[in-house]
N, C-alpha and C positions, 0 to 999 in steps of 0.2 A: 418454184425456184428456192433453193436453200443457200442460206449465206453462212459462212464459216467465220467465226471470230478467232484471229490470230493474236496471241498475246505478243506484246513487243519482247524482243530478245534482250534479256539483262546484260548489261555490259560487265566486264571483268571487274571493274571498279566497284559496281554496285553489289556483285557477288563477294567481294572482298569485305566492303563495309557490313553487309549482311551477316558474314561469319564473325567479323569482329563484334558486332552487336549481340550475337548469341553468345560469344565467349564472355562478355561482360555481364550478360544475364545470368549465364551457368553459374558464375562464382557465388552469389548469395543463394541460388537455388541448391546447389550442391552442399553449401554450408547448412542451409536449413535442413536437408535430408540427413546429413552426418551428426550434426549437434543438436538437433530438435526433434525431428520426427523420429529417427531410429531410437534414441534413448527414450522417447515416450513409449513407444511399441514395445521396446525391451522391458521397461519397468512394468508395464501391464502383464507381460509374460512373467517376469520375476515375482510379481505379487502372488502368483499361484504356485510358487515353488519354495522350497527349504534351500537358501542359498547363503553361503558365507562370504561370497565375492572372490573366492580363490578356487574353489573346487567346482565341479559341474553342477548346475542346479538340478534339484530333484523335485518333480512334480508332485504337489500335495494338494491340489485342488482347491478348495475353499478354506482349508485350515486356518491360513493366516488371517482371513476375514472373520471367521467365527472366533478365533482367539482375541481379534482386536477388540470386538464389543464387549469381551468379558475381562478386558485388561482396565483395570481402575486408573493407572497411570495414564493410558491414552485418553480416556475419557476426562480425567482431570486436566491433562494438558490441553485438551479441545475446549474446555469450560475457560481455562485461563486464557486462551487466545481470543475467544469471544468477548470475555468480560473486559479485556483491555482494549477492545474496539469502542468502549464507552468514550474514549477519548477523540473519537472521530468527530461526532457532532460537536462537542465542546470546543474543539480546534477550529472547527469551520465558523462557529459563532464569533469566536475571538478573532479569527482572521478577517472575518467581513467587517467587525467593528474597527480593527486597525486600518483596513483599507478605506472605510469612510473617513477616518481621521487623516489618513494620507492623501485622500483626494482633495482635501481642502487646500486653498492657496494660503499657504503660510510659510515662514521661513523654517529651513533645517528639515524638509520633508526628504530630501535626497539622502541626507546622512542618516536619517531613521530608516529609510528603506534598505540602505546598505547594511545597517546593523541588524535589522530583522532578517535580512537574507543570508547573512554569514553562516549561521548554524547549518543552512541547507547544503552549502558548498564544503563545509567542513567534514573531515573524516569521522565516520560514525564510530570507529574504534576510539579515536581521540575523545569524541563527545561522550561516549560511555564511561571512559576512565574518568573524565571530568567530574560527570554527575556521580559517579560511585564514591568519588571523594566528597562531593557536596553532601551527599546522604549519609556519610559515616556517623554512626551515633556518637562517637566520642569526640572527634574534632572536626566534624563536617560543618561546612558554611551555613547550611540550613539551620542546624540545630544551634549554632553560635547567634544566628539572628534571632530565632525564637528565644534564646536566653535572655536577650536584652529587653524583652517584654515580659520576662518572668514565666515563660513556658519551657518545660523540660521536655524537649523533643525526643521522639522514640528512635529506636535503631532501625531505620527505615527498611533497610534490605534484609534485615534479619528477624523482622516480626511479619508474621502471617497476615496481620490487619492491615499492614502499610506497604508491603513489598508491591504489590500490584498498583495501588495507587502512585507509588514512586515512580514506576516504569510508565506509567500513563502520562504524569506530568513531563517526564523527560521526552516522550514521544510528542506531546503536544507542542512543546518548546522547539523540538527539532523541525516540525513540519510547518510552523507558523509562517515563516517567510515565503514559502513557495506557494500556499494557498493565498496569502495576503497579496502577493504579486498578481496572480491570476484574477482575484477579485477586484484589484485595483485597475487592471486593464479593462475589464468588463465594465466598471463603473465609469470610466473615462469614455467608453463608447455609447453610453446611453445619451440620446439627444436631449439637450437642454430645453427645448421646446416643450417636451412632455412635462417637465416639473413646472415650467412657466404657465402652461395651459392649466395644470391642476391647481396651481396657486391662484390663478384668476377665477376658478370655480369654487374656491374657499376651501381646498383640501389643506388638513394640517400636515405638519411634518411626518407624523406617524402614518397618516393615510398615503402620504407620497412614498413613503418607505414600503409600506404593505403592497401597494398596488402598482407601483412603477419599479422600484429598485429590485424588490424580491423576484418579480417575474423576469426582469431583464437579465438578472445574474443566475437565473435557474440553469441554464447550460452549463455554466461554470461549476455551479454545486453538484450537478449530476456527474460531471467529469472527476471532481474531487472525491465524491462519495465511492464511485466504482474504483478508482485507483487507490484510494486509501484502504478499501476493504481488502484488495488484492495484496497491497503492500503489508497491511495489518496482519493478514493471515500467514505472512512469511517472515515474521519478526524472529530474529535469531541472534544477531551480534550483540545487541544490547544485553539480551539475557545471558549469553554465554560469557561475556565480560563481567557484568555487574552481579550475576548471581550464577556462577559456573556449575553449582550442584543442583540447580532447578529451584533455588530459594529454600526457605524454611518450609518442611512438610510438603515440597513439590508444588508450591503456590505460585511460582512464577515460570514455571516450565511451559513454554509454548509447543505447539504441536510440531513445528519444523525443529525445534531444539530437540524434542523427544524423538523424532525421526533420525536426526544426526546421531543421536546417542545410541540408537539401536542399530543404526547402520555401520558406524565407524568405531564405536566402543565395543559394542557386543557382537559385531560381525553377522548381525541378523538381517541381511540384505533383503531377503524375500519379504520378510516381515516389514521392513521400513519401505519397501515399494508398495506393500498393500496399503499402508498408512498414507502414503503419498498420492495414491490413486484416489482414496476417499477424500483427502483434502482437495485434490484437483476438482472432483465431481462437486463438492460443497461450494467451492468458489465459483464454479460455473453456474450452477443453481442460483446462488445469491446475485451474481451478475445479471443473469437473465431476467430474474424477478426486477432488478433495478431498471433494466432496459424497458420491460413491459410497463412498469409504473410510470417511467418518464414518458413513454409514449402516450399513455392514457391521459396523463397530466396535459400533455401538448394538445391532444384532441379536445379536452374540456376547455382549454383556454380559447381555442379557435371556435 
């Protein structure tokens, strides 16, 4: 004897709600296809062509890629981008120190949290203009402060030795509030009994910080490292405003700034697409390595 299972007939209201749900889901899916997936695939195709953005692309094979690794300006801009990421660990250390200070019960912590977070929500263009004035070699605020202690400050943005450190200082200042806020949230979620038990066992403040605080905030550190690397590899606005020619001897040009110059100034869209593909692959590889290292650290802790 066989039994047949009959599905309950869906009502008209159910079908109507189902269509409405599909319509809502379709909006972000179509947006992703039109504004993310299609441009991504087309940029990969364009990287193999000679295309000025106006006429039809002409297929050139690997010419753009072979040209790229012989282009000293591409290699210089890539090195500049990697060099300016030195500010990432420095900013994380300072942010954690500020979060530890803000985590204490004292007056004025709300005010200081607001002050430190203001640069995060400020316009990056306005911040870049502000720092461009501060780094001015003739009347900048930084050199005026150095003059008070008898130091003759350099022309920060026009000196090959100081232009990248100047950009690093600005980037650290801009991101302190965001990192500090995440670290502060992580610190406040650490159970107090862990510190109390460690203190009863005779652990010093440094030992508590090393064996309790650092492991407990590691997920936040991992998140900040990954997002900072992705954001740092795309630095553009600050450089385009503060050093619109790529700095002295091309010392401040980032890879994204150079891609933009080739694409929109020189109309070498195919070559710019090839550089974009290489940049995307580098970011993907670095992010993948970070995920692998984080997973290994988790297993070692367990």
